[in-house]
C-alpha positions as CSV (number, residue, x, y, z in Angstrom):
1,X,-108.7,-112.7,56.9
2,X,-109.0,-112.5,60.5
3,X,-106.5,-112.8,62.5
4,X,-106.9,-116.1,63.7
5,X,-108.2,-117.7,61.1
6,X,-106.2,-120.9,59.4
7,X,-108.4,-122.7,56.0
8,X,-107.1,-125.9,55.3
9,X,-107.6,-129.4,53.1
10,X,-110.0,-131.9,55.9
11,X,-107.6,-134.6,56.9
12,X,-108.5,-138.2,57.0
13,X,-108.6,-138.7,60.0
14,X,-111.2,-135.6,60.6
15,X,-113.7,-137.8,59.0
16,X,-116.1,-138.3,62.2
17,X,-115.8,-134.8,63.5
18,X,-116.3,-132.8,59.9
19,X,-119.4,-135.2,58.8
20,X,-120.7,-134.2,62.7
21,X,-120.0,-130.2,62.2
22,X,-122.0,-131.0,58.7
23,X,-124.7,-132.1,60.4
24,X,-124.9,-130.0,63.2
25,X,-124.7,-126.9,60.5
26,X,-127.3,-128.2,57.9
27,X,-129.8,-128.2,60.8
28,X,-129.1,-125.7,62.1
29,X,-129.8,-124.4,58.5
30,X,-132.3,-126.6,57.3
31,X,-133.7,-128.4,59.6
32,X,-137.0,-126.4,59.8
33,X,-137.2,-127.2,55.6
34,X,-139.1,-130.6,55.7
35,X,-140.3,-133.4,58.3
36,X,-137.9,-134.8,61.2
37,X,-137.8,-138.3,59.5
38,X,-136.6,-136.6,56.0
39,X,-134.1,-134.5,57.5
40,X,-132.8,-137.8,59.6
41,X,-132.6,-139.5,56.3
42,X,-130.9,-136.8,54.5
43,X,-128.6,-136.2,57.2
44,X,-127.8,-140.7,57.2
45,X,-127.7,-140.5,53.4
46,X,-125.1,-137.3,53.2
47,X,-123.3,-136.8,56.3
48,X,-121.8,-139.8,57.7
49,X,-117.9,-140.7,58.8
50,X,-118.1,-143.1,55.7
51,X,-119.2,-140.6,53.4
52,X,-117.1,-138.0,54.2
53,X,-113.7,-140.1,54.2
54,X,-114.5,-141.1,51.2
55,X,-114.9,-137.2,50.3
56,X,-111.5,-136.5,51.9
57,X,-110.1,-138.9,49.4
58,X,-111.3,-138.1,45.9
59,X,-109.0,-136.4,44.0
60,X,-112.1,-134.6,42.1
61,X,-112.9,-133.1,45.7
62,X,-111.2,-130.8,47.4
63,X,-112.7,-130.2,51.2
64,X,-111.2,-127.3,53.3
65,X,-112.0,-126.6,57.0
66,X,-112.5,-123.3,58.7
67,X,-110.2,-122.6,62.2
68,X,-110.4,-119.5,64.4
69,X,-108.9,-119.0,66.9
70,X,-107.8,-123.3,66.2
71,X,-111.0,-123.9,67.0
72,X,-113.4,-124.7,63.9
73,X,-115.9,-123.0,62.4
74,X,-117.1,-124.5,59.3
75,X,-116.0,-126.5,56.2
76,X,-116.4,-125.8,52.4
77,X,-116.5,-128.4,49.8
78,X,-115.8,-127.9,46.0
79,X,-116.1,-130.8,43.6
80,X,-114.7,-131.3,40.2
81,X,-116.4,-134.5,38.8
82,X,-119.8,-133.2,39.1
83,X,-122.2,-132.8,35.9
84,X,-123.3,-129.7,35.4
85,X,-126.4,-127.6,34.9
86,X,-127.0,-127.2,31.1
87,X,-127.7,-123.5,32.2
88,X,-123.7,-123.3,33.3
89,X,-122.6,-122.4,29.6
90,X,-118.8,-121.8,30.6
91,X,-116.5,-124.9,30.8
92,X,-114.7,-126.3,32.6
93,X,-116.6,-125.9,35.1
94,X,-117.1,-127.0,39.3
95,X,-119.2,-127.6,41.9
96,X,-119.2,-125.5,44.8
97,X,-121.1,-128.2,46.9
98,X,-121.0,-126.6,50.3
99,X,-120.4,-124.1,52.6
100,X,-121.2,-124.1,56.1
101,X,-120.0,-122.0,59.3
102,X,-121.2,-122.8,63.4
103,X,-123.5,-120.1,63.7
104,X,-121.1,-118.9,66.5
105,X,-119.4,-117.7,63.9
106,X,-121.5,-115.9,61.8
107,X,-120.8,-112.1,61.1
108,X,-116.8,-112.5,61.9
109,X,-115.6,-112.1,58.4
110,X,-114.6,-115.8,57.6
111,X,-117.3,-116.7,54.7
112,X,-115.4,-114.4,52.6
113,X,-111.9,-115.5,53.3
114,X,-113.5,-119.4,52.7
115,X,-115.5,-118.2,49.1
116,X,-112.0,-116.7,48.0
117,X,-109.8,-119.9,48.9
118,X,-112.2,-122.0,47.4
119,X,-112.4,-120.2,43.9
120,X,-108.1,-118.9,43.7
121,X,-108.7,-123.0,43.7
122,X,-111.3,-123.6,41.1
123,X,-108.5,-121.2,38.7
124,X,-106.1,-123.4,39.8
125,X,-107.3,-126.5,38.3
126,X,-108.6,-124.7,35.2
127,X,-111.4,-124.1,36.0
128,X,-113.8,-121.0,34.0
129,X,-117.0,-121.1,36.1
130,X,-118.3,-122.2,39.0
131,X,-121.4,-123.5,40.1
132,X,-123.3,-123.9,43.4
133,X,-127.2,-124.5,44.1
134,X,-129.0,-123.0,46.7
135,X,-132.6,-123.2,48.1
136,X,-135.1,-120.8,46.8
137,X,-136.0,-120.3,50.6
138,X,-132.7,-119.2,51.6
139,X,-132.3,-115.7,51.8
140,X,-129.6,-115.1,53.5
141,X,-127.8,-117.5,51.8
142,X,-128.6,-116.1,48.6
143,X,-128.0,-112.7,48.8
144,X,-124.7,-113.4,50.5
145,X,-123.7,-115.0,47.2
146,X,-125.1,-112.1,45.2
147,X,-122.6,-110.1,47.0
148,X,-120.0,-112.3,46.1
149,X,-120.1,-112.1,42.2
150,X,-122.8,-115.7,41.4
151,X,-126.0,-114.4,39.5
152,X,-128.8,-116.9,38.6
153,X,-128.7,-119.1,35.8
154,X,-131.4,-121.3,36.6
155,X,-133.6,-123.7,38.9
156,X,-132.9,-127.2,40.0
157,X,-134.7,-129.3,42.5
158,X,-132.8,-130.9,46.0
159,X,-134.0,-133.8,47.8
160,X,-133.6,-133.8,51.5
161,X,-134.9,-137.5,52.2
162,X,-137.7,-138.1,49.8
163,X,-138.7,-134.4,49.9
164,X,-138.4,-131.8,46.6
165,X,-136.6,-128.4,47.2
166,X,-136.5,-125.9,44.4
167,X,-133.2,-124.5,44.7
168,X,-131.6,-121.7,42.5
169,X,-129.0,-122.3,39.9
170,X,-126.0,-119.4,40.5
171,X,-122.8,-119.1,38.7
172,X,-120.0,-117.0,38.9
173,X,-117.4,-116.5,35.6
174,X,-114.4,-116.1,37.0
175,X,-111.3,-114.6,35.7
176,X,-108.8,-115.2,33.4
177,X,-105.4,-115.0,34.9
């Protein structure tokens, strides 16, 4: 792991800061994918301080913050309580729900250790596989997940406001230890 990198669980007192980071990184990565109205509706539905506080308290959601030299660089979430798509057949499984870095931290070797932490957390709770969805137009993200051992196994639809987006379902089998 890069010197100065810390990966830790989010704290309840950080819900507002986390929501602000989630909004910022979602817009940076996906703000071009829909109308301003749909983006605003999505941000309001998904990335409020209240929702983040609820997710931090949820025992079936693990929200991690990654810091670089004391500054927040990004975050990630895994969720054990979601229903996987039918294409994800190896159970038990866990959803890798979110992983984003602020743009200034891209390419600094932070994402790979963050993914490793998520996969380790999944194994500790007995998951046999991990799944995620990724927008089909997000070529960089798809390449990233393939590089980290994920394979496309199906399709799903994700809504940004009232705008449907075609996603890939990707999965990875976790090693048995």
